[in-house]
C-alpha positions in Angstrom: 31.8 -4.8 -100.7 30.5 -1.2 -100.3 32.5 1.0 -97.9 29.7 1.8 -95.4 32.1 3.7 -93.2 32.7 6.6 -95.6 29.7 9.0 -95.7 28.7 11.9 -97.8 26.2 14.4 -96.5 25.4 12.0 -93.7 24.5 9.1 -96.0 26.6 5.9 -96.8 28.4 6.5 -100.0 27.0 3.3 -101.7 23.5 4.5 -100.9 24.2 8.0 -102.1 25.6 6.7 -105.4 22.4 4.6 -106.0 20.2 7.6 -105.3 22.2 9.6 -107.8 21.9 6.8 -110.3 18.1 6.9 -110.0 18.0 10.6 -110.3 20.3 10.5 -113.4 19.3 7.3 -115.2 15.9 6.6 -113.7 17.0 3.3 -112.1 19.7 1.5 -110.2 20.5 -2.2 -109.5 21.5 -3.8 -106.3 23.4 -7.0 -107.2 22.9 -10.2 -105.2 21.0 -8.2 -102.5 18.1 -10.4 -101.4 19.0 -13.8 -99.9 18.3 -16.6 -102.2 16.5 -18.8 -99.7 13.8 -16.2 -99.2 13.3 -15.9 -102.9 13.3 -19.7 -103.4 10.6 -20.0 -100.7 8.5 -17.3 -102.2 8.7 -18.9 -105.7 8.0 -22.4 -104.4 4.8 -21.1 -102.6 3.7 -18.8 -105.4 4.4 -21.2 -108.4 1.3 -23.4 -107.9 -0.9 -20.2 -107.7 0.7 -18.9 -110.9 0.3 -22.1 -112.8 -3.4 -22.5 -111.6 -4.1 -19.0 -112.8 -2.5 -19.7 -116.2 -4.4 -22.9 -116.6 -7.8 -21.3 -116.1 -7.1 -17.8 -117.4 -4.1 -18.2 -119.6 -6.1 -16.9 -122.6 -7.1 -13.7 -120.8 -3.8 -11.8 -121.1 -4.0 -8.5 -119.2 -0.7 -6.9 -120.1 -0.5 -7.6 -123.8 -0.4 -10.9 -125.7 0.8 -13.7 -123.5 1.5 -11.3 -120.7 -0.1 -11.6 -117.3 -0.3 -9.5 -114.1 -1.3 -11.1 -110.8 -1.5 -9.6 -107.3 0.9 -11.3 -105.0 -0.3 -13.1 -101.8 0.5 -11.8 -98.4 0.7 -15.2 -96.8 4.3 -16.2 -95.9 6.5 -17.3 -97.5 5.2 -15.4 -100.5 5.3 -12.4 -98.2 8.6 -11.8 -96.4 9.6 -8.9 -94.3 12.9 -8.7 -96.0 11.2 -7.8 -99.3 9.3 -4.8 -97.9 11.5 -3.5 -95.0 15.1 -4.0 -96.2 17.2 -1.3 -94.6 19.3 -0.5 -97.7 16.4 -0.5 -100.1 14.4 1.8 -97.8 17.4 4.1 -97.4 17.5 4.5 -101.1 13.7 5.0 -101.4 13.7 7.5 -98.5 16.7 9.3 -100.1 14.9 9.8 -103.4 11.6 10.7 -101.8 11.3 11.1 -98.0 10.9 8.8 -94.9 7.1 8.9 -94.9 6.7 6.6 -97.9 4.2 3.7 -97.9 4.1 0.5 -100.0 0.8 0.3 -101.9 1.3 -2.4 -104.6 2.6 -6.0 -104.5 2.3 -7.9 -107.7 3.9 -10.2 -110.3 4.3 -9.6 -114.1 4.7 -12.9 -116.0 5.2 -12.9 -119.8 5.1 -16.3 -121.4 6.4 -17.9 -124.6 4.8 -16.1 -127.5 5.0 -12.7 -125.8 6.4 -9.8 -128.0 7.9 -6.4 -127.2 5.5 -4.2 -125.4 5.0 -0.7 -126.6 7.2 1.8 -124.8 5.3 3.2 -121.9 5.4 4.7 -118.4 3.7 3.3 -115.3 0.9 5.8 -114.6 -2.5 6.3 -116.1 -2.5 10.1 -115.8 -0.1 12.9 -114.8 -0.4 14.3 -111.3 -1.5 17.7 -112.8 -3.5 17.1 -116.0 -3.2 20.8 -117.0 0.6 20.6 -116.9 1.6 17.0 -117.9 5.3 17.8 -118.4 5.7 19.8 -115.3 9.0 18.7 -113.6 8.1 17.4 -110.2 9.9 15.7 -107.3 9.7 11.9 -107.4 6.6 10.6 -105.7 6.8 6.9 -106.5 9.4 4.2 -107.1 9.1 0.6 -108.1 11.3 -2.1 -106.5 11.4 -5.4 -108.4 13.2 -8.7 -108.3 12.9 -12.0 -110.2 11.5 -15.2 -108.7 13.6 -16.9 -111.5 16.8 -15.9 -113.2 15.9 -13.4 -115.9 18.3 -13.6 -118.8 17.8 -12.1 -122.3 15.8 -15.2 -123.4 13.3 -14.8 -120.6 12.2 -11.3 -121.6 13.8 -8.7 -119.2 12.5 -5.2 -118.8 14.2 -2.7 -121.0 14.6 0.9 -119.9 15.4 4.1 -121.8 17.8 5.8 -119.4 17.2 9.4 -118.5 13.8 9.7 -120.1 12.1 10.3 -116.7 13.6 13.8 -116.8 12.3 14.6 -120.3 8.9 15.9 -121.6 7.0 12.8 -122.7 6.8 13.6 -126.4 10.5 14.4 -126.5 11.3 11.2 -124.7 9.2 9.1 -127.1 10.7 10.9 -130.1 14.3 10.2 -128.8 13.5 6.5 -128.3 11.7 6.1 -131.6 14.7 7.7 -133.4 17.1 5.5 -131.5 18.8 8.6 -130.1 18.2 7.0 -126.7 18.5 3.2 -126.7 16.4 0.7 -124.8 18.7 -0.9 -122.2 17.9 -4.5 -121.2 18.1 -5.2 -117.4 18.7 -8.9 -116.9 18.5 -10.1 -113.3 20.1 -12.9 -111.4 18.2 -14.3 -108.4 18.7 -11.9 -105.6 19.3 -8.8 -107.8 17.0 -5.9 -106.9 16.0 -3.2 -109.5 14.8 0.1 -108.2 13.3 2.3 -110.9 11.5 5.6 -111.5 8.1 4.6 -113.2 8.3 7.7 -115.4 11.3 6.3 -117.2 10.2 4.9 -120.6 10.4 1.1 -120.5 8.9 -2.1 -122.1 8.9 -5.8 -121.6 10.8 -7.9 -124.1 9.8 -11.3 -125.5 10.1 -14.4 -123.4 11.3 -17.2 -125.7 11.4 -19.9 -123.0 8.8 -22.3 -121.5 9.3 -20.7 -118.0 7.0 -17.8 -117.0 9.3 -14.8 -116.4 8.0 -14.0 -112.9 9.1 -10.5 -111.9 7.6 -9.3 -108.6 7.3 -5.6 -107.7 6.6 -3.4 -104.7 5.6 0.2 -105.3 6.5 2.8 -102.8 4.7 6.2 -102.9 4.7 9.4 -100.9 2.1 9.1 -98.2 -0.2 11.7 -99.8 -0.4 9.9 -103.2 -3.2 7.5 -103.8 -4.4 5.6 -106.8 -6.0 2.2 -107.6 -4.1 1.5 -110.8 -3.4 -2.2 -109.9 -5.3 -4.9 -108.1 -3.9 -5.9 -104.7 -4.7 -8.6 -102.3 -5.6 -8.1 -98.7 -3.1 -8.8 -95.9 -4.4 -11.6 -93.7 -5.1 -10.5 -90.1 -2.5 -12.9 -88.7 0.2 -11.5 -91.0 -0.8 -7.9 -90.1 -0.7 -8.5 -86.4 2.8 -10.1 -86.8 4.2 -6.8 -88.0 5.6 -4.1 -85.7 3.8 -0.7 -85.5 6.6 0.8 -87.6 6.2 -1.9 -90.3 2.4 -1.5 -90.3 2.8 2.2 -90.9 4.6 1.5 -94.2 1.9 -0.9 -95.5 -1.1 0.7 -97.3 -3.1 -2.4 -98.2 -6.5 -3.7 -97.1 -6.4 -5.9 -94.0 -8.6 -9.0 -94.1 -10.5 -10.6 -91.2 
């Protein structure tokens, strides 16, 4: 168990160490962090949605061959407060950025049997400043992910090139292509939470099983940053009104009728 009583610069040591991991490697892992019942309930509610999507649109891969992205529903139990407002996760996110972050994406990536390695990539369409794409900037987005199923090597875990978020893009790609920096698989047990810098080079690996590798993700960004790089669902009015004002202030999603 982390020793939450010892602090460094006013922050719990375990949280500070995770912040340093993200700053150094580009990601950190919280083992067995989310409660299994919440994840099981989310999976059980979402699985019919996923299977219906694959039945009607399974040939329309949108993330590479046999790879699919779906926006996640905001109806409970697919949506749970613990996923978005977890105190330790938010402490890490705030520590890397600031306490004015908002969540603006909630989706699921699901590679199927037949998927291959993705090309190594980052998770943004364009640099913040197009005239200076390699300008070193403070972090303005983080991605928090967890599996709805156990994600072992055979399920196709994400692979990350550690430290490449701190390198000019061409240099980082060269280092990965030459194997100077290796791609590190990140398998996840149910309840594990991956927090990563989307500028760290990464890729999906092949799913060789018959179970869709459902990895759900929340993106947190600094309040001033806006893009529409991924489809999102609306929050039902009843779900929105069930949130506290503080929780509402974190959620940057359309609200339905």
